[in-house]
C-alpha distance (Angstrom), angle and dihedral (degrees) to the residues before:
residue distance angle dihedral
M1 . . .
L2 3.82 . .
R3 3.75 117.1 .
T4 3.79 117.6 -150.0
H5 3.74 123.3 -145.5
R6 3.76 115.6 -140.6
A7 3.79 114.0 -134.6
F8 3.74 128.4 -143.3
T9 3.72 112.9 -81.8
L10 3.77 118.7 -133.6
I11 3.83 90.3 -110.0
E12 3.83 92.1 52.7
L13 3.85 91.6 48.9
L14 3.78 90.2 49.5
V15 3.82 89.7 49.5
V16 3.91 90.5 50.5
I17 3.79 91.6 48.2
A18 3.83 90.1 48.7
I19 3.83 92.2 50.2
I20 3.92 89.6 50.7
A21 3.74 92.3 47.0
I22 3.97 89.8 51.9
L23 3.74 90.5 48.1
I24 3.81 89.9 52.0
A25 3.72 91.8 48.6
L26 3.75 91.2 51.5
L27 3.74 96.1 45.7
L28 3.83 103.3 38.8
P29 3.85 95.5 70.1
A30 3.81 89.4 50.1
V31 3.75 91.3 50.8
Q32 3.76 91.9 46.7
Q33 3.85 91.5 48.3
A34 3.79 87.7 49.6
R35 3.80 92.5 52.4
E36 3.84 93.9 46.8
A37 3.76 89.0 47.6
A38 3.81 88.5 56.1
R39 3.80 91.4 45.4
R40 3.89 90.4 49.4
T41 3.81 89.4 52.0
S42 3.73 92.0 49.4
C43 3.76 88.9 47.2
K44 3.85 90.2 54.2
N45 3.72 89.7 50.2
N46 3.86 91.4 52.7
I47 3.82 92.5 52.8
K48 3.76 90.4 44.7
Q49 3.86 89.5 54.6
I50 3.79 89.5 50.5
G51 3.87 87.4 52.6
L52 3.80 91.4 51.6
G53 3.84 89.1 48.3
L54 3.74 91.1 53.1
H55 3.78 92.5 48.4
N56 3.76 91.9 50.1
Y57 3.81 88.2 51.4
L58 3.84 87.9 50.1
D59 3.89 89.4 52.1
S60 3.85 90.9 49.3
F61 3.81 98.3 44.7
S62 3.83 104.0 20.2
A63 3.77 90.6 -123.4
F64 3.82 138.7 59.4
P65 3.81 116.5 -100.3
P66 3.89 122.7 -92.8
S67 3.79 119.6 -110.2
Y68 3.76 82.6 -116.2
C69 3.83 138.4 -41.8
T70 3.78 125.5 -101.1
V71 3.89 139.4 145.7
P72 3.80 115.9 -101.0
G73 3.79 111.6 -116.1
V74 3.66 94.3 15.2
T75 3.79 122.1 104.5
T76 3.76 111.9 -126.7
T77 3.69 131.0 -155.8
V78 3.77 116.8 -101.2
G79 3.85 110.0 -116.2
G80 3.80 98.4 41.3
Q81 3.74 100.3 88.5
W82 3.85 111.2 106.8
S83 3.76 109.8 -157.2
V84 3.86 137.3 -129.7
F85 3.75 84.5 -105.7
A86 3.74 92.5 58.2
R87 3.79 92.8 50.6
I88 3.80 96.2 52.8
L89 3.83 98.0 49.2
P90 3.83 94.9 107.4
Y91 3.81 88.7 60.8
L92 3.76 90.7 53.9
E93 3.79 95.2 54.4
Q94 3.76 89.5 -98.6
A95 3.84 98.2 113.3
N96 3.80 91.4 124.7
L97 3.77 89.4 57.4
Q98 3.82 92.5 48.6
S99 3.83 91.0 50.8
L100 3.80 87.1 65.7
I101 3.82 92.6 61.4
N102 3.77 121.6 101.2
W103 3.80 100.2 -158.3
G104 3.89 90.5 -160.0
V105 3.76 92.4 60.2
A106 3.78 127.3 69.7
Y107 3.84 116.9 -98.5
S108 3.75 88.3 -131.4
T109 3.82 90.6 68.5
Q110 3.86 93.8 46.0
V111 3.74 95.9 70.9
N112 3.73 94.7 161.2
V113 3.82 87.8 68.2
A114 3.81 99.6 36.3
T115 3.74 95.1 50.9
T116 3.85 94.1 49.8
R117 3.81 114.0 112.2
V118 3.82 111.1 -128.5
P119 3.89 104.9 -162.2
T120 3.76 93.5 -153.0
Y121 3.72 92.6 60.0
L122 3.94 93.7 55.7
C123 3.76 122.4 81.6
P124 3.98 110.1 -138.4
S125 3.77 88.9 -129.6
E126 3.77 94.7 55.6
P127 3.87 106.4 112.9
N128 3.88 91.2 -164.2
D129 3.75 99.7 64.2
V130 3.76 92.9 143.8
V131 3.79 138.5 114.1
R132 3.85 116.1 -93.8
I133 3.69 112.1 -118.0
N134 3.81 123.8 -144.3
P135 3.81 103.6 -118.7
S136 3.92 92.4 -152.9
T137 3.80 95.9 53.1
G138 3.85 105.4 19.8
V139 3.80 92.4 -130.2
P140 3.83 129.9 117.9
R141 3.76 114.3 -81.0
D142 3.81 113.3 168.3
Y143 3.76 142.4 -10.4
P144 3.77 120.4 -128.6
A145 3.77 133.0 -123.7
S146 3.78 130.7 -143.8
Y147 3.76 95.5 -157.4
V148 3.88 129.2 71.5
V149 3.80 136.2 -179.8
N150 3.72 131.4 -120.0
F151 3.91 115.2 -88.1
G152 3.80 93.0 171.5
T153 3.75 132.1 -121.0
W154 3.80 108.4 -36.6
K155 3.79 117.9 -45.3
I156 3.82 115.0 80.0
Y157 3.82 109.2 176.6
D158 3.76 140.8 -14.5
P159 3.75 109.2 -152.7
T160 3.82 94.9 -165.1
N161 3.79 94.5 67.1
G162 3.72 105.4 9.6
S163 3.81 96.9 -113.1
G164 3.64 119.9 150.1
S165 3.78 145.3 -172.4
D166 3.84 126.9 -46.0
G167 3.79 88.2 -123.1
A168 3.84 134.1 83.9
F169 3.79 97.8 -79.9
F170 3.80 141.4 33.3
P171 3.88 134.7 139.9
N172 3.72 112.0 -54.4
S173 3.83 92.3 2.9
R174 3.82 117.2 151.1
M175 3.74 103.8 -177.0
R176 3.75 118.6 -169.0
A177 3.79 125.7 -163.3
A178 3.77 89.3 -104.5
D179 3.85 91.6 59.0
F180 3.80 91.0 69.9
S181 3.69 98.2 78.7
D182 3.78 91.6 159.1
G183 3.85 84.5 65.1
M184 3.75 128.1 -96.1
S185 3.84 88.6 -110.8
N186 3.88 87.8 57.7
T187 3.76 98.9 49.5
L188 3.72 131.6 80.7
C189 3.75 117.3 -124.7
A190 3.81 106.1 174.0
S191 3.82 139.8 -10.5
E192 3.78 140.5 169.1
A193 3.84 135.7 -69.3
K194 3.73 133.8 -173.4
T195 3.86 110.7 -115.4
F196 3.81 121.0 -122.8
T197 3.83 93.7 26.7
P198 3.82 116.4 166.3
Y199 3.79 114.6 -119.6
L200 3.77 136.2 -167.2
R201 3.82 114.2 -141.8
N202 3.80 145.8 171.0
I203 3.75 99.7 27.8
S204 3.91 118.4 -169.9
T205 3.86 94.4 -123.7
D206 3.79 130.8 58.9
P207 3.86 107.8 -116.4
G208 3.81 91.9 -153.9
A209 3.80 135.7 -124.3
T210 3.76 95.6 -74.3
P211 3.85 114.4 90.7
P212 3.81 112.3 -118.9
A213 3.81 115.4 -98.5
S214 3.83 96.5 -140.1
P215 3.80 134.2 41.2
S216 3.89 88.0 -132.2
F217 3.85 90.6 67.8
A218 3.80 91.3 104.3
S219 3.88 97.9 50.8
G220 3.89 93.8 98.7
L221 3.78 99.5 37.3
S222 3.80 130.5 100.9
G223 3.74 134.6 -166.8
D224 3.79 139.2 -158.5
G225 3.71 137.2 -99.2
C226 3.83 93.3 11.1
C227 3.79 134.9 143.2
I228 3.84 106.1 -114.4
G229 3.80 119.3 52.1
N230 3.79 89.3 -30.0
S231 3.81 86.4 -70.0
L232 3.78 114.0 85.6
Q233 3.68 142.7 41.9
L234 3.75 101.1 -140.5
N235 3.77 120.0 -144.9
T236 3.91 95.6 -21.4
G237 3.85 103.5 107.8
H238 3.74 118.2 104.0
T239 3.83 91.6 11.1
E240 3.87 99.5 113.9
W241 3.88 117.7 63.3
A242 3.81 88.4 -179.4
D243 3.86 93.9 56.6
G244 3.89 115.5 91.5
L245 3.93 94.7 -163.2
C246 3.84 108.9 118.0
Q247 3.84 95.3 -117.3
Q248 3.78 88.3 62.5
S249 3.79 106.0 33.2
G250 3.79 105.5 18.8
F251 3.74 150.9 68.8
T252 3.85 133.8 -162.4
T253 3.81 131.5 -153.2
T254 3.81 93.2 -132.7
F255 3.80 86.8 118.9
G256 3.80 131.7 13.0
P257 3.79 126.9 -90.3
N258 3.84 116.3 -65.2
T259 3.87 92.3 11.0
R260 3.79 113.3 160.7
I261 3.76 115.8 -133.1
P262 3.74 105.8 -161.9
H263 3.84 121.1 -147.1
S264 3.92 123.4 166.3
V265 3.79 124.7 -151.4
G266 3.86 119.6 173.9
G267 3.80 92.4 -10.5
V268 3.82 92.4 -54.0
E269 3.75 118.6 116.4
Y270 3.80 119.1 -144.7
D271 3.77 133.5 -169.8
I272 3.86 101.7 -130.2
D273 3.75 149.0 176.5
F274 3.73 118.9 -125.8
V275 3.74 128.8 -141.8
S276 3.92 117.4 172.0
W277 3.74 91.6 -158.2
R278 3.84 132.6 -9.2
E279 3.74 105.6 -102.5
G280 3.78 116.6 -107.0
T281 3.83 94.4 9.5
H282 3.77 93.7 99.2
A283 3.84 127.1 50.6
T284 3.81 95.3 -137.7
R285 3.86 111.6 11.8
V286 3.78 116.1 107.8
A287 3.74 112.7 -135.2
Y288 3.84 120.2 -133.2
A289 3.75 126.4 178.1
A290 3.82 140.5 -169.6
L291 3.90 102.2 -162.1
P292 3.82 109.5 157.4
A293 3.78 118.6 -153.4
R294 3.85 103.4 -112.4
S295 3.74 135.3 -176.4
H296 3.75 145.4 176.7
H297 3.69 92.6 -127.9
E298 3.70 113.7 103.3
G299 3.85 112.8 -100.1
I300 3.76 98.9 -17.1
V301 3.84 147.1 67.8
Q302 3.80 124.4 -146.8
T303 3.80 110.0 -120.3
L304 3.72 131.0 -165.4
L305 3.87 117.3 -150.9
V306 3.74 120.6 -148.4
D307 3.78 90.2 -110.6
G308 3.89 87.8 65.1
S309 3.82 97.6 -106.4
V310 3.85 121.5 129.0
R311 3.76 127.2 -135.3
A312 3.75 132.3 -178.0
V313 3.84 102.6 -137.6
S314 3.82 123.2 -158.7
E315 3.65 117.8 -118.4
N316 3.86 84.8 -131.7
I317 3.69 94.6 62.1
D318 3.82 113.1 136.1
L319 3.82 109.3 -89.2
Q320 3.89 93.5 -132.1
V321 3.79 92.4 51.6
W322 3.79 89.9 48.0
R323 3.82 90.2 51.6
R324 3.85 90.9 46.7
L325 3.85 87.5 55.1
G326 3.75 89.9 52.2
T327 3.88 95.4 57.9
R328 3.85 121.6 80.5
S329 3.78 97.4 -158.8
G330 3.74 109.5 10.5
G331 3.76 94.7 125.4
E332 3.77 93.1 -129.9
V333 3.83 126.1 142.9
V334 3.80 105.1 -121.2
G335 3.88 100.4 -169.5
E336 3.76 122.7 -177.8
F337 3.73 120.8 -19.1
C-alpha cells in the first residue's frame, strides 16, 4: 500500500517563517549588546594601556610628556608638533615605530610614521577606523586616534607668557605627580573622541577667558583658511595621532561628555569641535577650545584618571563635577561621579 507524504501548506510555511523572524528579532538585540559589551571592554583595555604607557614615561622622565614642544612668543609651523601619543610609543610595544621618528622634523613630512595604524589608539566601536587621505594628492596622510588627553577647562595656551591649561597637558607642560594637588585619582588624564570630527578654528575675535555658557555659542562664528565656505574644517579633527595640537590629541571639559556643539554652513548643521586659534601658531593670540569628550558607546565615555584607573562616565554627569575633574589643582571637592 502506497503511503503519501503530506507537504507543508502555504499557511504552515508562513507560520514557520514568522516564528523564525520573531526569534531573530528577539535574539539580534541581545547579540548586538553582547558585541558592544565586548567592544566596550576592549576600549577600556586600550585606555588602560595608554595610562600604563604614561606612567612608564613618568617613571623614566619624572614627569608626564607635554602635549607638544614650542617656543613662547614664536609662531611655529603647523605640522611639527609631535604628540603625547608619539612619545609613549615604546611603552605600548611600538618602539620600532618610534625609532623611525626624527624629532627635529615635522610629523607631517614623516608620512611613513603618521599613517601607521596603532591598534591601541583605536576604539573597536569607532566606525571610521581608516587612514585619512590628502584631498590634494589623493595619497594617505595621517591615521586617526580615538583617545585624547585632558587639556583642562577652556584655555589651552598663552604664547605671550607660556602659560597653559588647568588640565593635565598643554604645550611645554612637564607635569609631575606633585603638580596634581587635587589628587591623581580626582583628575582626568584621557578620554575618548570621535575620529573625523569637523572643527571650527582661528576665529577673528578673542572669545575671552570665561568658558561659554551654552554649546550654541559657536553657531554664528566663522574661521579662516577652512574647507567649507571659509568657515569649517570638515572631517579633519582627531584624524592625526601624531599631531599634538588640541583638536587632534585633546579634549576639554568646557561641556560635558557627548555634548553636541551645533554649527551650520550652507544649511547643513554639523556637530563640531571649536578652537579659537591653533595653539603656538600665533605669537600673541591665546588659544581656547571646546572639545567635548565623545564616544560611540551608548550614554558614556571611557575616562582615564591620572592615577591610572579607568572609569566609564555618564554623559549626564553634572557639568561642575566634570569641570572639577578636568583641573589638576583647582582645590575643588569632586565627590562621587
